[in-house]
N, C-alpha and C positions, 0 to 999 in steps of 0.2 A: 166317631167320638170316643167310644170305649177303646177302640184299637189304638187310637192315638195315645190315650192315657197310659194304656197298658205298655206301649212302646217306650213313652217317656220314663215310666216307673222302672222298666227293665234296664234303660241306659243309665238311670241314677244308681241302681243296684250294682250294675257292672262297673260304673266308674268309682263307687265307694269301695268295691272289693279290690280294685287295682290300687287304690290309694292305700287301703289297710293292709295290703300285702307286704310282708317284710322284705326289705331290700338289703342286699349285701354289697357294702362299699370295701374297696381296697385302699389301704393306706397310702397316701402319696408321700414317699420319703423325702421329696424336694420341697414340700410345704408343710412338714410335720417336724416338730422339735419337743424335746423334754429338756428343760433346765433346772438345775437345782442349785440353791443357795444355802450357805453355811457361814457360821461365824468363825474367824480365824483369830485365836487368842485374844479375842475382844477388840481387836484393832480394826477389822475390816470384814466385809460380808461378800466374799468372791461368788461368782456364778460360773457353774460350768454347763455342759450341755451334752446330751446324747443325739446322735444323728444316725442316718441309714435305718431308720425304724421301719419295720414290716408288720403287717397285721391286717386284720378284717374288723369292720363294724357292721353289725346287722342292726338295721333300724326299722322298728315297726311304729310308726307315728300314731296308729290307732290304739296301740297297747304297748307302752314302753317296757312293761314288764317281760316282753317277748324279745326285747333287743338284747345285744350282747357285744362284747369287745374282747378280742384276743391280739395281744402285741407281743413282738419280739424285739429287744433292743441290744444289739451286738455291742460288746465292750470295745470293739474295734472303732466304733462311732463315739467314743468318749473323748471330749475335747475341753480343757480348761483355759487354753490360750497360753499355757506354760508347758512346753514339751517335757521337761523333766518330771513335773508333777503328773502329767498323763502317764508317763512310763511308770512312776512310783505307784499310782493308783491301781495299775494292772498287776502289780506284784502280789505276792501271798500276804503282804502286810495290809493289804485292803482286799480288792476284788478277786484277786487270783485269777485273772482272765484265762490263763492257760487251762485251768482246771473247769472254770465255770465261765465260758466265753459269752453267755447271754443273760441278759435280765428279761424276765417274762411276766406279763400280767394276763390273767384270764378272768373275765368277770364271771360272778355268780349270781348277781341280781342287779337290775337297773330299776330305779324308782323315780318317778316324775315328782319333783318337789315344788314346781312352779311353772309358770307359762313357758319359760325357756331354761328351766333348770332341772338337772337330774343329779341323784346320788348313784354312782356306780360302784358297788360293792364287789370285790373280787380277790383273788389270790396273787400276791406279788412274790416272785421267786428271785432272790439276790443271793449270790455267794453260796448257793445251794440251800438256803433256807427259804421256807414258804411261809408267808404271814398273811393274814386278812388285812386289807386296807380299804377305804372308801374314798373315791374321787368325787369331789364336789365340782360338778360340770355344768357348763353354759352351752346351750345350743346356739352357735353364731348364725348358721344358715343352712338350710336344706333346700337345693333347688338347681336349676339349670345353671352350668358353667359354660358360658359362651365360648371361652378359650379353648375348650376341648370338645365341645358339642355333646356333653353328657351331663348327668346328675352328680352333684357333689354335695358332701355334707361336711360341715366344719364345726369343731368343738374346742372349747378351752376348758381346762380342769386344773384343780389344785388340791394338794394334800400335804401333810407334813408326817415325816417318818422319823424314827429314831433308828439310826444306822447301827447302833450297837445290838439291836435286836436281830439283826442279820449277820451278826458276827464281825462287823466292821467297827473294832473298838479302839484302834490306834489313836493315841492323842486325846480321847475323851477324858475330861471335860474340856480342856484347853482349846481344842477344836470342837465345835459344838456337836453334841450327840443329835440334836434335832436338825433336820434338814428339810427345807420347805422345797417342794417340787411343783413346778408350773409346766403344763402339757398344753400345746396347740396342735390340733390334727386337722388336717384336710384329707378327705377320702373320696375317691371316685367310684361311681357304680360299677361293679364288676361286669365285664362284658362275657356274655355266654359264648 
């Protein structure tokens, strides 16, 4: 009887430690997108998107403080649906993609704010300027992805930025300084 209880206790401790171990997920660029919305001279609120996103998400469900996010968004993946605008946004008038080809985000702290919500604080670098931002995130699902036979973690997040703070001042305030950013991320468990 004692041996059986000891074995059961050992199994429970072992399974808890496996669950508690941080897991590293690789962002799936085919199911990850960052969209941004701005006001255009008061008439409309166009949306653009960033694609070809790369990075990792470290998830520790037992202690979210130990989780982290590192993301690279190449400006080659910037699409507004208007080819001439895409070209203009990549010039020195805006992002200067030749000089600063990537936008990056590296988390500095993750805070659990609710059952399925997180605040992800970190450093965003755009146009060679790094500023602290906080992403208000929702955990969509972490579990088995039967399509690929592996674990997948999915999140959505939102934040609002002032583009002028990153040196992107052209047409402010006629074209809004504030830009709303929405992120949807799917990341697969990294294979050893």
